[in-house]
C-alpha positions as CSV (number, residue, x, y, z in Angstrom):
1,M,124.2,82.1,157.3
2,K,125.6,78.6,156.2
3,I,123.8,76.8,153.4
4,S,124.6,73.0,153.1
5,I,124.7,70.9,150.0
6,Q,121.8,68.9,151.5
7,E,119.7,72.1,151.9
8,L,120.4,73.1,148.3
9,W,119.3,69.7,147.0
10,Q,116.3,69.8,149.1
11,N,115.3,73.2,147.7
12,M,115.9,72.0,144.1
13,V,113.6,68.8,144.7
14,A,110.9,71.1,146.3
15,T,111.2,73.5,143.4
16,T,110.8,70.5,140.8
17,R,108.0,69.1,142.8
18,R,106.1,72.3,142.8
19,F,106.8,73.3,139.1
20,P,107.6,70.0,137.5
21,L,106.6,71.0,133.9
22,A,108.3,74.3,134.1
23,V,111.6,72.7,135.3
24,T,111.2,70.1,132.6
25,D,110.7,72.9,129.9
26,S,113.9,74.6,131.1
27,V,115.9,71.3,130.8
28,I,114.4,70.9,127.2
29,V,115.3,74.6,126.3
30,T,118.9,73.9,127.4
31,L,119.3,70.7,125.6
32,L,118.0,72.2,122.4
33,A,120.1,75.3,122.7
34,L,123.2,73.1,123.3
35,A,122.4,70.9,120.3
36,L,121.9,74.2,118.2
37,N,125.2,75.4,119.4
38,S,127.0,72.1,118.4
39,L,125.7,72.1,114.7
40,A,127.9,73.3,112.1
41,S,125.0,74.5,110.0
42,K,121.5,75.9,110.6
43,S,118.6,73.7,111.7
44,T,115.2,75.0,111.3
45,V,113.6,72.1,113.1
46,I,115.7,72.7,116.3
47,E,115.1,76.5,116.0
48,E,111.4,75.9,116.0
49,L,111.4,73.4,118.8
50,L,113.7,76.0,120.8
51,V,111.1,78.9,120.2
52,T,108.2,76.8,121.1
53,A,109.9,75.5,124.5
54,V,111.0,79.0,125.3
55,L,107.3,80.2,124.8
56,G,106.3,77.2,127.1
57,F,108.1,78.4,130.3
58,P,106.0,81.4,131.1
59,L,102.8,79.5,130.1
60,L,103.6,76.3,132.2
61,L,104.6,78.5,135.1
62,S,101.6,80.8,134.9
63,L,99.2,77.7,134.9
64,A,101.0,76.2,138.0
65,L,100.5,79.4,140.0
66,F,97.1,79.7,138.6
67,S,96.3,76.4,140.1
68,E,97.7,77.5,143.4
69,G,95.5,80.4,143.6
70,R,92.1,80.6,145.5
71,A,88.8,79.3,144.3
72,V,90.3,77.2,141.4
73,P,88.2,74.1,140.7
74,E,90.1,70.7,141.0
75,K,89.2,69.7,137.2
76,L,90.6,72.9,136.0
77,R,93.9,72.3,137.9
78,Q,94.3,68.9,136.3
79,L,93.3,69.9,132.9
80,S,95.3,73.1,132.4
81,P,98.8,71.4,132.1
82,L,97.4,69.1,129.2
83,L,95.8,72.2,127.5
84,A,99.2,74.0,127.7
85,V,101.0,70.9,126.0
86,L,98.3,70.9,123.5
87,F,98.7,74.5,122.7
88,L,102.6,74.3,122.4
89,A,102.1,71.3,119.9
90,V,99.6,73.3,117.8
91,H,101.9,76.3,117.9
92,Y,104.8,74.3,116.7
93,F,102.9,72.9,113.9
94,F,101.8,76.3,112.7
95,L,105.2,77.7,113.3
96,K,106.7,75.5,110.6
97,S,106.8,78.2,107.8
98,P,110.3,79.7,108.0
99,E,109.5,82.2,105.3
100,R,106.5,83.9,107.2
101,G,107.7,86.8,109.4
102,S,104.2,87.0,110.8
103,D,105.1,83.9,112.8
104,A,107.6,85.9,114.8
105,I,105.1,88.7,115.7
106,R,102.6,86.1,116.7
107,T,105.0,84.1,119.0
108,A,106.0,87.5,120.5
109,A,102.4,88.3,121.1
110,F,101.7,85.1,122.8
111,F,105.0,85.4,124.9
112,L,103.8,89.1,126.1
113,A,100.3,87.5,126.9
114,F,101.8,84.6,129.1
115,L,104.2,87.1,131.0
116,C,101.0,89.2,131.8
117,F,99.2,86.1,132.8
118,L,102.2,85.3,135.1
119,S,101.7,88.6,136.8
120,F,98.3,87.9,138.1
121,A,97.8,84.2,137.6
122,P,97.5,83.3,141.5
123,Y,94.9,86.3,141.7
124,A,93.0,85.6,138.6
125,R,89.8,84.6,140.5
126,A,90.4,86.0,143.8
127,G,92.9,87.9,146.0
128,G,93.6,91.4,147.0
129,V,95.4,94.2,145.1
130,D,98.0,94.5,147.8
131,A,98.9,90.8,147.7
132,F,99.0,91.0,144.0
133,W,101.5,94.0,144.2
134,R,103.8,92.1,146.7
135,Y,103.7,88.9,144.6
136,N,104.9,90.8,141.5
137,K,107.6,92.5,143.6
138,S,108.8,89.0,144.5
139,L,108.9,88.0,140.8
140,V,110.9,91.1,139.9
141,V,113.3,90.6,142.8
142,G,113.6,87.0,142.2
143,A,114.2,87.3,138.5
144,S,117.0,89.9,139.3
145,V,118.7,87.7,142.0
146,A,118.6,84.8,139.7
147,G,120.1,86.8,136.8
148,L,122.9,88.1,139.0
149,A,123.6,84.6,140.5
150,S,123.8,83.0,137.0
151,I,126.0,85.8,135.6
152,A,128.3,85.7,138.6
153,L,128.8,81.9,138.6
154,M,129.3,81.5,134.9
155,A,131.7,84.6,134.7
156,G,133.5,83.0,137.6
157,I,133.9,79.8,135.9
158,G,134.8,81.3,132.6
159,L,137.5,83.3,134.2
160,A,138.8,80.1,135.9
161,L,138.9,78.2,132.6
162,A,140.7,81.2,131.0
163,G,143.3,81.3,133.9
164,M,144.1,77.7,133.6
165,D,144.6,78.3,129.8
166,Y,146.8,81.3,130.3
167,L,148.8,80.1,133.4
168,L,148.8,76.4,133.2
169,G,148.7,75.8,129.3
170,V,145.6,73.7,129.8
171,S,143.3,74.7,126.7
172,F,139.6,74.3,126.3
173,P,137.4,74.4,123.2
174,Q,136.0,77.7,122.4
175,K,132.5,76.3,122.4
176,L,132.8,75.3,126.0
177,Y,132.3,78.9,127.0
178,S,129.2,79.3,124.9
179,R,127.8,76.2,126.3
180,L,128.5,77.4,129.9
181,W,126.5,80.5,129.2
182,I,123.6,78.6,127.7
183,I,123.6,76.4,130.9
184,S,123.6,79.4,132.9
185,S,120.7,81.3,131.2
186,C,118.5,78.5,130.1
187,L,118.8,76.2,133.2
188,L,120.3,77.8,136.3
189,W,118.4,81.1,136.0
190,P,115.0,79.5,135.7
191,C,115.7,77.2,138.7
192,V,116.8,80.0,140.9
193,F,114.0,82.2,139.8
194,L,111.4,79.3,140.5
195,A,112.8,78.7,143.9
196,A,112.4,82.5,144.8
197,I,108.7,82.4,144.1
198,P,106.8,82.6,147.6
199,R,105.4,79.1,148.5
200,D,102.6,80.6,150.6
201,L,100.7,83.0,148.6
202,D,98.2,83.7,151.1
203,Q,100.8,85.3,153.6
204,L,101.3,88.1,150.9
205,D,98.1,89.7,152.2
206,A,100.0,90.7,155.3
207,P,101.1,94.2,155.2
208,E,104.8,95.0,155.1
209,A,107.1,98.0,155.3
210,Y,107.6,100.0,152.1
211,S,111.3,100.6,151.4
212,K,112.3,104.3,152.1
213,G,114.8,104.2,149.3
214,M,112.0,103.0,146.9
215,E,109.6,105.8,148.0
216,I,112.3,108.3,147.4
217,F,113.1,107.0,144.0
218,N,109.4,106.9,142.9
219,R,108.4,110.4,144.5
220,Y,111.6,112.3,143.5
221,I,112.8,110.7,140.3
222,V,110.0,108.7,138.5
223,V,107.1,111.0,139.0
224,P,109.1,114.2,138.0
225,L,110.3,112.4,134.8
226,V,106.7,111.6,134.0
227,L,105.8,115.4,134.3
228,V,108.6,116.4,132.2
229,Y,107.6,113.8,129.3
230,M,104.1,115.1,129.8
231,L,105.1,118.7,129.3
232,I,107.2,117.9,126.2
233,L,104.3,115.9,124.5
234,Y,101.7,118.7,125.2
235,L,104.1,121.4,123.8
236,Y,104.2,119.2,120.6
237,T,100.6,118.9,120.5
238,G,100.2,122.6,120.8
239,K,102.5,123.0,118.0
240,I,100.6,120.7,115.5
241,I,97.4,122.4,116.5
242,L,98.7,125.9,115.7
243,Q,100.4,124.6,112.5
244,T,97.1,122.6,111.6
245,S,99.4,119.7,110.6
246,W,99.2,116.0,111.1
247,P,101.2,114.5,113.9
248,K,104.5,112.8,112.8
249,G,104.6,108.9,112.9
250,G,107.5,108.9,115.3
251,V,105.4,110.6,118.0
252,A,103.7,107.2,118.7
253,G,106.9,105.9,120.4
254,Y,107.1,108.9,122.7
255,I,103.5,108.7,123.7
256,L,103.6,105.0,124.4
257,G,106.8,105.6,126.4
258,F,105.3,108.4,128.3
259,S,102.2,106.3,129.0
260,A,104.2,103.2,130.0
261,V,106.3,105.1,132.6
262,G,103.3,106.9,133.9
263,L,101.3,103.7,134.5
264,L,104.5,102.1,135.9
265,S,104.8,104.8,138.3
266,V,101.1,104.3,139.4
267,V,101.9,100.6,140.0
268,L,105.1,101.5,142.0
269,I,103.6,103.9,144.5
270,H,100.4,101.8,144.9
271,P,101.2,100.7,148.4
272,L,101.7,104.3,149.4
273,K,98.4,105.7,148.3
274,D,96.3,104.9,151.5
275,R,98.9,106.0,154.0
276,E,98.7,109.3,155.8
277,G,100.2,112.2,154.2
278,N,100.1,110.7,150.7
279,T,96.8,112.3,149.4
280,W,98.8,113.7,146.6
281,I,99.0,110.1,145.0
282,K,95.3,110.0,144.2
283,T,95.6,113.4,142.7
284,Y,98.4,112.5,140.6
285,L,96.7,109.3,139.4
286,N,93.7,111.3,138.3
287,W,95.5,114.0,136.5
288,L,98.0,111.5,135.0
289,C,94.9,109.6,133.3
290,I,93.3,113.0,132.3
291,F,96.6,114.1,130.6
292,I,97.0,110.7,129.0
293,L,93.6,110.5,127.2
294,P,94.2,113.3,124.8
295,Q,97.5,111.8,123.9
296,T,95.8,108.6,122.9
297,V,93.9,110.8,120.3
298,V,97.2,112.0,119.0
299,L,98.6,108.5,119.0
300,F,95.5,107.3,117.0
301,L,95.7,110.1,114.5
302,S,99.5,109.6,113.9
303,V,99.0,105.9,113.1
304,W,95.8,106.2,111.1
305,R,97.3,108.7,108.7
306,R,99.8,106.0,107.7
307,V,97.0,103.5,107.5
308,S,94.9,105.8,105.2
309,E,98.0,106.1,102.9
310,Y,99.8,102.8,103.1
311,G,97.3,100.3,104.5
312,V,97.5,98.3,107.9
313,T,100.8,96.7,108.9
314,E,101.5,94.8,112.3
315,I,103.2,97.9,113.6
316,R,100.3,100.2,112.8
317,Y,97.8,97.5,114.0
318,F,99.6,97.5,117.4
319,G,99.7,101.4,117.4
320,I,96.0,101.6,117.1
321,L,95.3,98.8,119.6
322,A,97.7,100.7,122.1
323,A,95.5,103.7,121.7
324,F,92.3,102.0,122.6
325,L,94.1,100.1,125.5
326,L,95.4,103.3,127.0
327,A,92.1,105.1,126.6
328,G,90.3,102.1,128.2
329,I,92.8,101.7,131.2
330,C,92.7,105.5,131.9
331,G,89.0,105.6,131.6
332,Y,88.8,102.6,134.1
333,L,91.3,104.3,136.5
334,L,89.4,107.6,136.5
335,F,85.9,106.5,136.9
336,S,86.0,103.0,138.6
337,R,85.4,103.0,142.4
338,T,87.9,100.2,143.0
339,K,90.8,101.5,140.7
340,S,92.4,98.0,140.8
341,I,96.0,98.2,139.2
342,K,95.3,94.5,138.1
343,I,93.5,95.9,135.2
344,I,96.7,96.8,133.5
345,P,98.2,93.2,133.0
346,V,94.8,91.6,132.6
347,T,93.9,93.9,129.6
348,L,97.5,93.6,128.1
349,C,97.1,89.8,128.3
350,L,93.6,89.8,126.7
351,A,94.7,92.2,124.0
352,A,97.8,90.2,123.1
353,L,95.9,87.0,122.8
354,L,93.4,88.7,120.7
355,S,96.1,90.1,118.4
356,A,97.8,86.7,117.9
357,V,95.1,84.6,116.6
358,G,91.9,84.7,114.5
359,P,90.8,86.8,111.5
360,W,91.1,90.0,113.9
361,S,94.6,89.2,114.7
362,A,97.6,91.6,113.6
363,A,98.7,89.2,110.9
364,G,95.2,88.5,109.6
365,V,94.1,92.2,109.4
366,S,97.4,93.2,107.9
367,E,97.5,90.6,105.4
368,R,94.0,91.5,104.0
369,S,94.8,95.2,104.1
370,Q,98.0,94.9,102.2
371,F,96.7,92.5,99.7
372,K,93.8,94.8,98.9
373,R,96.1,97.6,98.4
374,L,98.2,95.6,96.0
375,V,95.0,94.8,94.0
376,L,94.1,98.5,93.9
377,L,97.7,99.4,92.7
378,L,97.6,96.8,90.0
379,E,94.2,97.9,88.9
380,K,95.3,101.5,88.7
381,D,98.0,100.8,86.3
382,G,96.1,98.1,84.3
383,L,98.1,95.2,85.6
384,L,95.3,93.1,86.8
385,I,93.1,91.3,84.3
386,N,90.5,88.8,85.3
387,G,92.1,88.5,88.7
388,K,95.6,87.8,87.3
389,A,98.7,89.9,87.2
390,A,99.5,91.0,83.7
391,K,102.6,92.6,82.0
392,A,102.8,96.4,81.8
393,T,101.7,97.7,78.4
394,K,102.5,101.5,79.5
395,L,105.0,103.4,81.4
396,V,104.6,102.8,85.2
397,S,106.0,105.7,87.3
398,H,108.8,105.2,89.8
399,E,106.5,105.7,92.7
400,E,104.0,103.3,91.5
401,Q,106.7,100.6,91.0
402,A,108.2,101.4,94.4
403,A,104.9,101.1,96.1
404,I,104.0,97.7,94.3
405,S,107.5,96.5,95.2
406,A,107.1,97.4,98.9
407,V,103.6,95.6,99.1
408,V,105.0,92.4,97.2
409,Q,108.1,92.3,99.6
410,Y,106.0,92.8,102.7
411,L,103.5,90.1,101.8
412,H,106.2,87.5,100.7
413,E,108.2,88.2,103.9
414,R,105.5,88.3,106.5
415,H,102.9,86.1,105.1
416,G,104.4,83.8,102.6
417,M,103.4,83.0,99.1
418,S,99.8,81.6,99.3
419,R,98.0,84.9,98.5
420,L,100.5,86.3,96.0
421,Q,100.6,82.9,94.2
422,G,97.0,83.4,93.4
423,L,97.8,86.3,91.2
424,F,100.1,84.5,89.0
425,T,99.7,81.6,86.5
426,Q,103.3,80.8,86.8
427,D,104.5,78.5,89.6
428,L,106.6,80.7,92.0
429,A,107.6,78.0,94.2
430,S,110.3,76.9,91.9
431,T,112.0,80.1,92.3
432,N,114.6,80.7,95.2
433,A,112.7,82.2,98.2
434,K,114.7,85.4,98.3
435,D,114.3,86.1,94.5
436,R,110.6,85.6,94.4
437,P,109.7,89.3,94.8
438,Q,112.0,90.3,92.0
439,K,110.6,87.4,89.9
440,M,107.0,88.6,90.6
441,M,107.9,92.1,89.5
442,D,109.6,90.9,86.4
443,L,106.5,88.9,85.3
444,M,104.6,92.2,85.6
445,G,107.4,94.0,83.4
446,L,108.2,96.2,86.4
447,S,111.5,97.1,88.2
448,Y,111.7,95.6,91.6
449,I,112.7,98.5,94.1
450,P,113.6,97.2,97.5
451,T,112.0,99.1,100.3
452,Y,115.3,100.7,101.5
453,D,115.5,102.3,98.0
454,A,111.8,103.0,97.7
455,E,112.0,105.3,100.8
456,G,114.6,107.4,99.1
457,K,117.3,106.9,101.6
458,Q,119.9,106.4,98.8
459,G,118.3,108.6,96.2
460,H,117.0,105.6,94.2
461,Q,117.9,105.7,90.4
462,Q,117.1,103.5,87.5
463,H,119.4,102.8,84.7
464,F,118.4,102.1,81.0
465,S,120.5,101.0,78.1
466,F,119.5,100.7,74.5
467,Y,121.5,99.0,71.7
468,A,120.7,99.4,68.0
469,K,120.2,96.4,65.9
470,K,123.4,95.5,64.0
471,Q,123.4,96.5,60.4
472,G,126.4,95.9,58.1
473,I,125.9,98.6,55.4
474,R,124.3,102.1,55.8
475,R,123.5,104.8,53.3
476,V,125.6,108.0,53.7
477,S,124.5,109.9,50.7
478,G,123.9,113.5,51.2
479,Y,126.5,114.0,53.7
480,D,130.2,114.9,53.4
481,Y,132.0,114.2,56.8
482,F,131.9,111.5,59.2
483,L,132.7,111.5,62.9
484,R,132.6,108.7,65.6
485,F,131.8,109.3,69.3
486,K,132.8,106.3,71.2
487,Q,132.7,106.8,75.0
488,Y,134.3,104.5,77.6
489,S,136.8,103.0,75.1
490,G,139.9,105.3,75.1
491,Y,139.0,106.4,71.6
492,Q,141.1,109.6,71.1
493,D,142.0,109.7,67.4
494,L,140.4,113.2,66.9
495,C,138.6,113.6,70.0
496,R,139.1,114.6,73.5
497,D,137.1,113.1,76.5
498,D,137.0,114.8,79.7
499,G,134.3,112.5,81.3
500,S,131.3,114.7,80.9
501,S,131.8,115.7,77.3
502,Q,133.6,114.6,74.2
503,T,135.1,117.1,71.7
504,C,136.1,116.3,68.0
505,S,138.3,118.9,66.3
506,M,139.0,119.1,62.6
507,D,140.1,121.5,59.8
508,I,137.5,121.7,56.9
509,E,138.5,124.0,53.9
510,G,140.7,126.1,56.0
511,K,138.4,126.6,58.8
512,K,138.7,125.1,62.4
513,Y,135.5,123.0,63.4
514,A,134.9,121.5,66.7
515,V,131.9,119.3,67.5
516,T,131.2,118.7,71.3
517,L,128.9,115.9,72.6
518,K,127.8,117.0,76.1
519,T,126.1,114.0,77.7
520,S,125.3,115.8,80.8
521,A,123.4,118.4,79.0
522,A,122.2,116.3,76.3
523,Q,123.4,118.5,73.7
524,L,125.6,118.3,70.4
525,I,127.3,121.6,69.9
526,V,129.0,122.8,66.5
527,V,131.6,125.5,66.8
528,R,133.5,127.2,63.8
529,D,136.6,129.3,64.5
530,E,135.4,129.6,68.3
531,Q,131.8,130.7,67.4
532,V,129.0,128.5,68.1
533,L,127.0,127.6,64.9
534,G,124.3,125.8,66.6
535,T,123.0,123.4,69.0
536,L,121.1,120.0,68.4
537,D,119.1,119.0,71.4
538,L,119.3,115.2,72.4
539,M,116.8,115.1,75.3
540,T,113.6,114.9,73.2
541,F,115.2,111.9,71.5
542,A,116.1,110.4,74.7
543,R,112.6,110.7,76.2
544,K,111.1,109.1,73.1
545,L,113.7,106.2,73.6
546,R,112.9,105.9,77.3
547,K,109.2,105.3,76.5
548,R,110.1,102.1,74.7
549,Q,111.0,100.4,78.1
550,T,108.7,100.0,81.0
551,S,111.3,98.8,83.6
552,P,115.0,99.4,84.1
553,G,117.6,97.3,82.3
554,S,119.1,96.9,78.7
555,Q,117.2,96.6,75.6
556,P,119.1,95.0,72.7
557,N,118.2,95.1,68.9
558,V,116.4,98.4,68.8
559,P,115.5,99.0,65.0
560,Q,118.0,101.2,63.5
561,E,115.3,103.8,62.3
562,E,114.5,104.5,66.0
563,M,118.2,105.1,66.7
564,V,118.6,108.0,64.4
565,L,118.4,111.7,65.1
566,E,118.5,114.4,62.3
567,G,118.7,118.2,62.6
568,K,120.5,121.4,61.9
569,A,123.2,123.3,63.9
570,G,123.4,126.7,62.1
571,N,124.5,125.8,58.4
572,V,125.5,122.3,59.4
573,A,123.1,119.3,58.6
574,I,123.6,116.6,61.0
575,K,122.5,113.0,61.1
576,M,123.4,110.9,64.4
577,I,123.3,107.2,64.2
578,F,123.3,105.8,67.7
579,W,124.7,102.4,68.5
580,E,124.4,102.7,72.3
581,V,122.6,105.1,74.4
582,H,122.8,105.0,78.4
583,M,120.6,107.0,80.7
584,V,119.7,107.2,84.3
585,E,116.3,108.2,85.7
586,R,115.9,109.7,89.2
587,K,112.2,110.2,90.0
588,D,111.0,112.5,87.1
589,N,114.6,113.5,86.0
590,L,116.2,111.8,83.0
591,D,119.9,112.2,82.3
592,L,122.1,110.9,79.6
593,T,125.3,109.1,80.9
594,G,126.8,107.7,77.7
595,V,126.4,107.7,73.9
596,N,128.2,105.7,71.3
597,A,127.2,107.2,67.9
598,D,128.3,108.0,64.4
599,V,127.8,111.7,63.2
600,L,127.3,112.5,59.5
601,M,127.7,116.2,58.6
602,K,127.1,118.4,55.5
603,I,128.2,121.9,55.7
604,K,125.9,124.2,53.5
605,E,127.6,127.6,52.5
């Protein structure tokens, strides 16, 4: 079949006349992407405009197809494009908050809603289920053909340019290749896809032959896979019932995957259900819904356990929403007389829209839940006074600091500073955005523990260092001998350092003494003539010193009297005067890592 340039031009003009706003939106997306590609530095404004324009394509196309549908009033046809442009303008205005990660989730929810709307737009008010199925088939086929065409064309042009560079020495800028791909994906693909959408939607009501290959694929590959997934999930369900344990959080993904594939199989085999010899399809549909319903309970419980412990986040919100959606869809398919598969995209569309805006949205519910959790954590540790965050006056555990850090980090990254600023009298806007969680934790006298460390993936540890206040003269009366332990300095006059311990040897009145400082064991050991006289425990001293500090870091100018330890090791009286003490805390374990100290000794016969 020959296609002339004139025919291609006529098709392009016809497509533009049919979908003028969608084609215009594709041109805008292409221009914005090319502008962003040409910039040497990041442009937030162009990025936000690009995201809004990408969101506009499925919305404008859906409304155009909705206007072509049956029984659509003329006023609604004329008003819908204006409402769409107004929505995109409002979305762009509220999107202009780069630090709010919730914007990305909101935009994704809108995009999903518009894609679902696209799948039933011509049949929103009227139209049969069979026509609806064939219409969606044409969308999938058209999108696939458009994708292959754009990839083939741009790959061919790219290879031609590379060949000219290699064989003829004609070089091209590197950015030319990326610009070609932008034009291919943002302009060529949408235009080919739009041209593939059936023009006469009423003709889709006419029956057509179902592909034998598709029937084999669905009957002998998709359906058996669904049964295998179902078996695995029910074996796991039996396991948690026998063990009387809560379901793992990760099971939510498997349940959603199983349910999605199962419902997809129902959609794919829909044209076959009324044909002779396919009574098994109705049986399969009923039993699939029966088996999905208990799994929605497992899904709800797996998510709710995390909600009860850590509050609501967007991911947990969508997990609970998915459980109710699956239960509702399966209940409809089980008990409804019509059992229309249109219920699937319609409910997804409505749920995505509800989750995107309003106080009941994913962002709204999550922000309130996490802020409430933060307030409870601060009140528990006495860090909230008259509604304002206060500096810690007592030791706050590692787990509590990690929990507070996680909530502060989440609220800042997902929802911005508005709620958090209300807890502080200090102006946080003057602090660099990436340093604000650290700043807030510092203002409360706590250690900022990033989420990665708080989850224990690296065995998080906190370091503490204490330095004695400098003092020129010290009293040494009552003691006869002096030693200095000075780690990390190569000090080896009388002492031998093997990394984990330091041993100082000396001859006193004809006897050989050895004093060993074992930092790993937090002990000072005195040996005479290879016999241990006694051990001085340093851990009690270290724990007492640790209580001086509520958060990791260095503490200078510790009063000298608090950096002294006195005791006995056998017949040897010992006084240790510490200049530096370094320690590390791993959850509830405290270990000494370094000590610089003077040791005074008196040997009693």
